[in-house]
C-alpha positions as YAML, in Angstrom:
chain: A
units: angstrom
residues:
- id: 1
  name: UNK
  ca: [94.20, 128.42, 134.44]
- id: 2
  name: UNK
  ca: [97.20, 126.95, 132.66]
- id: 3
  name: UNK
  ca: [97.18, 126.59, 128.88]
- id: 4
  name: UNK
  ca: [97.00, 123.08, 127.57]
- id: 5
  name: UNK
  ca: [100.21, 121.52, 126.30]
- id: 6
  name: UNK
  ca: [100.37, 121.03, 122.51]
- id: 7
  name: UNK
  ca: [100.11, 117.55, 121.04]
- id: 8
  name: UNK
  ca: [103.47, 117.89, 119.26]
- id: 9
  name: UNK
  ca: [106.39, 120.23, 119.69]
- id: 10
  name: UNK
  ca: [106.46, 123.22, 117.35]
- id: 11
  name: UNK
  ca: [109.69, 122.08, 115.73]
- id: 12
  name: UNK
  ca: [108.11, 118.82, 114.60]
- id: 13
  name: UNK
  ca: [105.09, 120.70, 113.30]
- id: 14
  name: UNK
  ca: [107.29, 123.05, 111.26]
- id: 15
  name: UNK
  ca: [109.19, 120.07, 109.83]
- id: 16
  name: UNK
  ca: [105.94, 118.41, 108.74]
- id: 17
  name: UNK
  ca: [104.67, 121.66, 107.21]
- id: 18
  name: UNK
  ca: [107.88, 122.09, 105.22]
- id: 19
  name: UNK
  ca: [107.68, 118.48, 104.05]
- id: 20
  name: UNK
  ca: [104.10, 118.79, 102.81]
- id: 21
  name: UNK
  ca: [104.59, 122.23, 101.26]
- id: 22
  name: UNK
  ca: [107.64, 121.15, 99.24]
- id: 23
  name: UNK
  ca: [106.03, 118.10, 97.62]
- id: 24
  name: UNK
  ca: [104.62, 118.81, 94.17]
- id: 25
  name: UNK
  ca: [101.96, 116.11, 94.02]
- id: 26
  name: UNK
  ca: [98.22, 116.06, 94.39]
- id: 27
  name: UNK
  ca: [97.07, 116.77, 97.91]
- id: 28
  name: UNK
  ca: [95.55, 113.32, 98.38]
- id: 29
  name: UNK
  ca: [98.89, 111.62, 97.60]
- id: 30
  name: UNK
  ca: [101.21, 113.63, 99.81]
- id: 31
  name: UNK
  ca: [101.53, 111.28, 102.76]
- id: 32
  name: UNK
  ca: [103.77, 108.23, 102.75]
- id: 33
  name: UNK
  ca: [100.89, 105.74, 103.00]
- id: 34
  name: UNK
  ca: [98.36, 107.66, 100.89]
- id: 35
  name: UNK
  ca: [99.10, 105.68, 97.73]
- id: 36
  name: UNK
  ca: [97.78, 102.58, 99.45]
- id: 37
  name: UNK
  ca: [94.49, 104.14, 100.51]
- id: 38
  name: UNK
  ca: [93.93, 106.33, 97.44]
- id: 39
  name: UNK
  ca: [95.13, 104.07, 94.65]
- id: 40
  name: UNK
  ca: [95.69, 100.44, 95.63]
- id: 41
  name: UNK
  ca: [92.48, 99.76, 97.56]
- id: 42
  name: UNK
  ca: [90.12, 101.28, 94.91]
- id: 43
  name: UNK
  ca: [91.98, 99.41, 92.15]
- id: 44
  name: UNK
  ca: [91.67, 96.15, 94.06]
- id: 45
  name: UNK
  ca: [87.94, 96.71, 94.62]
- id: 46
  name: UNK
  ca: [87.39, 97.56, 90.94]
- id: 47
  name: UNK
  ca: [89.34, 94.50, 89.76]
- id: 48
  name: UNK
  ca: [87.44, 92.22, 92.13]
- id: 49
  name: UNK
  ca: [84.06, 93.58, 91.06]
- id: 50
  name: UNK
  ca: [84.92, 93.28, 87.35]
- id: 51
  name: UNK
  ca: [86.04, 89.69, 87.90]
- id: 52
  name: UNK
  ca: [82.81, 88.82, 89.73]
- id: 53
  name: UNK
  ca: [80.65, 90.50, 87.06]
- id: 54
  name: UNK
  ca: [82.51, 88.61, 84.33]
- id: 55
  name: UNK
  ca: [82.16, 85.32, 86.17]
- id: 56
  name: UNK
  ca: [78.43, 85.93, 86.67]
- id: 57
  name: UNK
  ca: [77.89, 86.70, 82.99]
- id: 58
  name: UNK
  ca: [79.86, 83.58, 82.01]
- id: 59
  name: UNK
  ca: [77.87, 81.41, 84.42]
- id: 60
  name: UNK
  ca: [74.55, 82.81, 83.19]
- id: 61
  name: UNK
  ca: [75.45, 82.32, 79.52]
- id: 62
  name: UNK
  ca: [76.48, 78.71, 80.11]
- id: 63
  name: UNK
  ca: [73.75, 77.84, 82.61]
- id: 64
  name: UNK
  ca: [76.17, 77.02, 85.41]
- id: 65
  name: UNK
  ca: [75.01, 77.13, 89.02]
- id: 66
  name: UNK
  ca: [71.26, 77.17, 88.42]
- id: 67
  name: UNK
  ca: [68.98, 76.18, 91.27]
- id: 68
  name: UNK
  ca: [66.45, 73.45, 90.56]
...
């Protein structure tokens, strides 16, 4: 039986390992696109939810949007 070919060449793997080992940041922010998934999306969700909560409180205090 022949061994299965690796997904990437070893040289590329060593380059990636060196890249990630030399960065002195938190582990969840080491990739190039990790700031988007770890920081921007949660901030956007938090801002949207705070806006909607504020709008709901404003509407309730002024009696806007009540159903008959």
